[in-house]
Z-matrix of the N, CA and C atoms (Angstrom, degrees):
N
C 1 1.445
C 2 1.522 1 110.69
N 3 1.350 2 116.66 1 -33.16
C 4 1.465 3 119.55 2 178.92
C 5 1.526 4 110.77 3 -63.64
N 6 1.313 5 115.13 4 -39.86
C 7 1.460 6 119.71 5 -179.75
C 8 1.524 7 110.57 6 -64.50
N 9 1.316 8 117.21 7 -40.52
C 10 1.466 9 121.32 8 179.13
C 11 1.523 10 110.88 9 -65.58
N 12 1.324 11 118.02 10 -44.02
C 13 1.467 12 121.16 11 178.17
C 14 1.522 13 111.35 12 -64.64
N 15 1.324 14 116.90 13 -39.30
C 16 1.459 15 120.23 14 177.09
C 17 1.525 16 110.33 15 -64.13
N 18 1.326 17 116.36 16 -38.11
C 19 1.461 18 120.56 17 178.10
C 20 1.526 19 110.77 18 -64.16
N 21 1.335 20 117.60 19 -41.25
C 22 1.460 21 121.16 20 -179.75
C 23 1.525 22 112.37 21 -67.57
N 24 1.322 23 117.41 22 -33.67
C 25 1.466 24 121.04 23 -177.73
C 26 1.525 25 112.65 24 -84.12
N 27 1.308 26 117.53 25 -15.00
C 28 1.458 27 121.28 26 -178.41
C 29 1.518 28 109.94 27 -69.94
N 30 1.328 29 117.13 28 126.99
C 31 1.461 30 121.54 29 -177.39
C 32 1.521 31 113.26 30 -105.07
N 33 1.304 32 117.89 31 2.93
C 34 1.458 33 119.37 32 178.18
C 35 1.523 34 109.10 33 -83.76
N 36 1.302 35 115.70 34 150.86
C 37 1.458 36 119.29 35 179.90
C 38 1.513 37 110.60 36 149.76
N 39 1.280 38 115.59 37 179.98
C 40 1.456 39 120.95 38 -176.20
C 41 1.522 40 110.79 39 -80.32
N 42 1.311 41 115.09 40 140.18
C 43 1.465 42 121.40 41 176.10
C 44 1.524 43 109.58 42 -71.16
N 45 1.301 44 116.82 43 -21.05
C 46 1.459 45 121.50 44 -179.26
C 47 1.526 46 111.51 45 -57.82
N 48 1.307 47 116.54 46 -36.81
C 49 1.464 48 120.35 47 179.93
C 50 1.522 49 109.96 48 -62.24
N 51 1.335 50 116.92 49 -41.69
C 52 1.469 51 120.31 50 177.87
C 53 1.519 52 110.66 51 -60.87
N 54 1.327 53 116.53 52 -43.28
C 55 1.463 54 120.08 53 -178.67
C 56 1.523 55 111.65 54 -67.76
N 57 1.311 56 116.97 55 -35.85
C 58 1.467 57 120.21 56 178.43
C 59 1.525 58 109.91 57 -64.89
N 60 1.324 59 116.86 58 -44.22
C 61 1.467 60 120.60 59 179.39
C 62 1.521 61 110.30 60 -65.65
N 63 1.329 62 117.39 61 -43.45
C 64 1.462 63 121.24 62 179.33
C 65 1.526 64 111.05 63 -62.94
N 66 1.316 65 117.19 64 -44.18
C 67 1.462 66 121.26 65 179.29
C 68 1.530 67 111.16 66 -64.69
N 69 1.315 68 116.93 67 -40.67
C 70 1.467 69 120.23 68 178.05
C 71 1.525 70 110.81 69 -63.40
N 72 1.323 71 116.93 70 -38.46
C 73 1.465 72 120.09 71 178.50
C 74 1.521 73 111.08 72 -66.20
N 75 1.325 74 117.03 73 -41.15
C 76 1.468 75 120.76 74 179.55
C 77 1.526 76 110.59 75 -66.36
N 78 1.317 77 117.38 76 -42.80
C 79 1.467 78 120.98 77 178.44
C 80 1.529 79 110.17 78 -64.20
N 81 1.318 80 116.75 79 -42.17
C 82 1.463 81 120.37 80 177.44
C 83 1.514 82 112.30 81 -61.79
N 84 1.328 83 116.47 82 -41.01
C 85 1.463 84 120.44 83 177.66
C 86 1.523 85 110.52 84 -64.84
N 87 1.328 86 116.93 85 -41.37
C 88 1.463 87 120.49 86 177.79
C 89 1.518 88 112.38 87 -61.99
N 90 1.313 89 116.61 88 -42.14
C 91 1.469 90 120.33 89 178.38
C 92 1.522 91 110.77 90 -65.33
N 93 1.329 92 116.59 91 -39.86
C 94 1.467 93 120.06 92 178.67
C 95 1.525 94 111.19 93 -63.79
N 96 1.326 95 116.82 94 -40.94
C 97 1.466 96 120.47 95 179.13
C 98 1.524 97 110.27 96 -66.54
N 99 1.325 98 117.26 97 -45.78
C 100 1.460 99 120.05 98 -179.97
C 101 1.524 100 111.93 99 -63.29
N 102 1.308 101 116.85 100 -36.42
C 103 1.462 102 120.23 101 178.87
C 104 1.520 103 111.34 102 -66.55
N 105 1.320 104 116.42 103 -42.22
C 106 1.464 105 118.99 104 -177.13
C 107 1.524 106 112.54 105 -76.09
N 108 1.323 107 118.00 106 -30.16
C 109 1.464 108 121.27 107 -177.83
C 110 1.526 109 111.43 108 -90.14
N 111 1.308 110 117.49 109 -22.79
C 112 1.462 111 121.98 110 -174.92
C 113 1.513 112 114.73 111 -56.30
N 114 1.306 113 117.80 112 -43.44
C 115 1.463 114 120.86 113 -179.38
C 116 1.511 115 112.33 114 -64.59
N 117 1.317 116 116.90 115 -40.16
C 118 1.465 117 120.87 116 179.65
C 119 1.511 118 112.68 117 -66.81
N 120 1.319 119 117.12 118 -38.02
C 121 1.462 120 119.29 119 179.89
C 122 1.524 121 111.32 120 -70.44
N 123 1.314 122 117.20 121 -33.85
C 124 1.462 123 120.24 122 177.00
C 125 1.523 124 110.45 123 -65.82
N 126 1.318 125 116.53 124 -42.90
C 127 1.463 126 120.70 125 178.41
C 128 1.521 127 110.65 126 -63.71
N 129 1.324 128 116.71 127 -43.63
C 130 1.460 129 120.84 128 179.11
C 131 1.526 130 110.98 129 -63.86
N 132 1.320 131 117.79 130 -41.49
C 133 1.459 132 120.99 131 178.84
C 134 1.523 133 111.18 132 -63.32
N 135 1.319 134 117.53 133 -39.71
C 136 1.469 135 120.69 134 177.31
C 137 1.526 136 111.07 135 -64.78
N 138 1.324 137 117.15 136 -39.82
C 139 1.464 138 121.36 137 179.05
C 140 1.521 139 110.99 138 -64.72
N 141 1.320 140 117.09 139 -45.38
C 142 1.462 141 121.11 140 178.98
C 143 1.519 142 110.32 141 -64.87
N 144 1.319 143 117.46 142 -40.79
C 145 1.459 144 121.43 143 179.83
C 146 1.523 145 111.68 144 -61.87
N 147 1.319 146 117.03 145 -45.81
C 148 1.463 147 118.87 146 -179.79
C 149 1.522 148 111.35 147 -70.75
N 150 1.314 149 117.95 148 -28.16
C 151 1.465 150 121.00 149 176.98
C 152 1.531 151 111.18 150 -71.11
N 153 1.315 152 116.19 151 -39.52
C 154 1.465 153 120.34 152 -179.04
C 155 1.526 154 112.60 153 -80.63
N 156 1.316 155 118.02 154 -18.61
C 157 1.462 156 120.95 155 -177.51
C 158 1.525 157 111.89 156 -63.53
N 159 1.306 158 118.33 157 -32.85
C 160 1.454 159 120.82 158 -178.60
C 161 1.513 160 113.73 159 -92.54
N 162 1.317 161 118.51 160 4.99
C 163 1.458 162 122.19 161 -177.34
C 164 1.521 163 110.43 162 -89.91
N 165 1.325 164 116.06 163 130.77
C 166 1.464 165 120.47 164 177.48
C 167 1.527 166 108.95 165 -84.95
N 168 1.310 167 115.59 166 139.19
C 169 1.454 168 121.51 167 179.47
C 170 1.520 169 108.18 168 -105.20
N 171 1.326 170 116.19 169 125.43
C 172 1.460 171 121.20 170 178.56
C 173 1.522 172 108.57 171 -81.60
N 174 1.338 173 116.42 172 124.27
C 175 1.461 174 119.98 173 -178.51
C 176 1.518 175 112.65 174 -102.24
N 177 1.315 176 118.79 175 -11.01
C 178 1.469 177 120.62 176 178.21
C 179 1.524 178 108.63 177 -128.26
N 180 1.323 179 114.82 178 144.88
C 181 1.464 180 119.65 179 -177.90
C 182 1.498 181 110.91 180 -120.32
């Protein structure tokens, strides 16, 4: 147990590990946001599409 506690308190090591953990957290947050927002944007796109489908476009002025 002493060895494990000493390992946890040791602050020497590569900065790369910190960046890998930080990058993984940011990517995970991005995926979580896209997953939660994705359904709403699909519904909104379908609503806009069906609303615009019946609209006539004037080609001459």
